[in-house]
N, C-alpha and C positions, 0 to 999 in steps of 0.2 A: 639295927634291924635291918637298916639299907646295906647292901653290899656294894663296897668299892669298885667303880669299872676297871679300875686300873691301878697298880702297886703305886704308892708315890701318890694318891689322889688327893685333894683338898678343895676344899670350897671355904670363900669368904664369906662371913658373915656380919650381918646390917641389921639393927632394930631401929625401926621410926618411930618416935612421939611427934603425934604433931597438935599444935593449937591454933586452930585455924577460924577464921569468919568471913561467911559469904556476905558483901555487901551488896543488897539490892539495887539503890538506887546508882552506886557508881559500877555496877557491873563488875566485882572483881572481888576473888579470893585470897586471903593473906594472912600473915602471922609467922610463927616461930616452928621451925621444924628440930629437933634433935634426934640426932643420928651417933647410936653406939655403932663403931666398924671394927671389925675383930680382924687381923692378917694373921690367914691359917697359914696363908702361904711359906714356901722357904724363902721367899726374896724380902729387902729392905726396901719399901717404897720410898721415894725422895717427894713424889706429888701425888696427890688425888685428883680423880678426876669426876664431875655432874654433868646429867644432862640438863639442860632446860630447853626443853623440845616446842615450847609452842615461839620461843625464838625464831624459830626457820620459817615465822609467816611474818616477816618482816619485809620492806623494800631491801634490797642490796644484800640479802642473804642468800647462801649457797643454793636454797631449793627456789628462789625468783632466777638466780643466772640457767638453774636445769631446764626451769619455766620457757625462761628469753630463748634456750638454743633450742628447744622443743618449738618456737613460735606460738608459746600459749601465753596472751597475757595476764597479768596479774593484777586482780583490782580489790583493794585494802580498806577493812574496815576503818572507824576514827583511830582505835586505840594502835592497830595495826601498824596503819601510814605514819603514827608518829615513834616507833617503837616500843610499842609501853606492850608487851606480851606479859614476860616472867622479870620479873624487877628485883635485884638483889639490895637491900637495905643492908644489912650488915652478914658478914662470917666470922665465927670464932672456933677454934680448936681450944679444947681443953681449957676453955676459959678464958683465951687469949685472942682477941682481934686479928686476924687476919687479911693477909691482903690477898687477893684473886685476880685473875683475869678472865673473860668471857672471852669467846670468839663464836659470835654468832650463838648455835645451839650446845655448846660446850663451854663449860667453866671448869678452869682449873684450881688449884695451890700447891704450889711449892712447899714441902714442909720445911718449919725451920729444922727439925729431928728428922733423919730417917724413922720412920716406922719399921719397927723390928719384928722379923718370925712372932710368931704368939704375943704380941700384944695390941691392945687395944687403945682407939680416942673418939672423942665425945667432939661432936660438929654439931653448933648450932647457927641454922641461918634464918632470917628475917627476910621474908618475901611477900612478894604479891604480885597475882597474876591476873589478868584482865579477858573478861570476854568481848564480843564486839558480835552484836546481831547479827544475824544469820542471812538476813538479808542485804549487807554491806560492801561484801566482797564475796570473790568467787573461789577466792584459797580454802577450801575445806581445811579443817584444823581439828574437828571434832572437839571444838570448843564453841555451844551454841547456847543462845535463850532464843525462847518461844514466849508469844505474848498470845494467851488464848482469851482475852478478852478483845482482844482490839490493842494498835499502836501503842495507845497512849494509854492502856489499862495494865498498870503492873501489879493486879490483882492476882492474877494467874500465871507471875511470868515463874520461870521454868528452868531449871541450866542444865544444860549437859555439859560435860566435863570430863578431860582423860589427861594425863601426862602433866598437872599446872603446879606440880610442885616440883622442885629441883631434887633429881633422881641419882643417886650417886651409880657411876659406871661400874660396870663389869670389870673384874680383875681375876682372869684363868691362867692357866698353865699353858695353853696354848695359843692365845691369843694375846698376852698382858692386859692392858686397858682398850676398853671398848670406846675406841672416840669417833666413831662414824657423826658426820653431822645430822 
């Protein structure tokens, strides 16, 4: 029903299935995500990339370097200061445990076999992402908790979160993999 914008146009397909739990005591969200990824491109892919957006909000990150260059001091919350934003516990592809590399907010995997055009694979990631209290740091990352009943009253604990799970990067005809930090 949709018209292709140009001849030879293609778009990758991904389907996410998540089994996660919010832990209000630890102020984290974690579990597993299973992605089915389909290569509709004419390219054989030898590496896949994911964004771990919350990892930008830690000491020694690229974001902190940018803030320092602009003479903006970064104050981090408890989890942020220890680098506990998104933690990967395990990653498997088609049921096989797979090594991965994390470079700040980008995770990548070198595939054992190239992913050929018109083929797919299943990626399973066990992960955990932490929140920090909104008043503990000054680096706004769109992951906040609010205690409506007061500082020590978790009865009305509210979580705001975005980009809290590993997200596969875009792969397209114009740019290839999108790996901006």
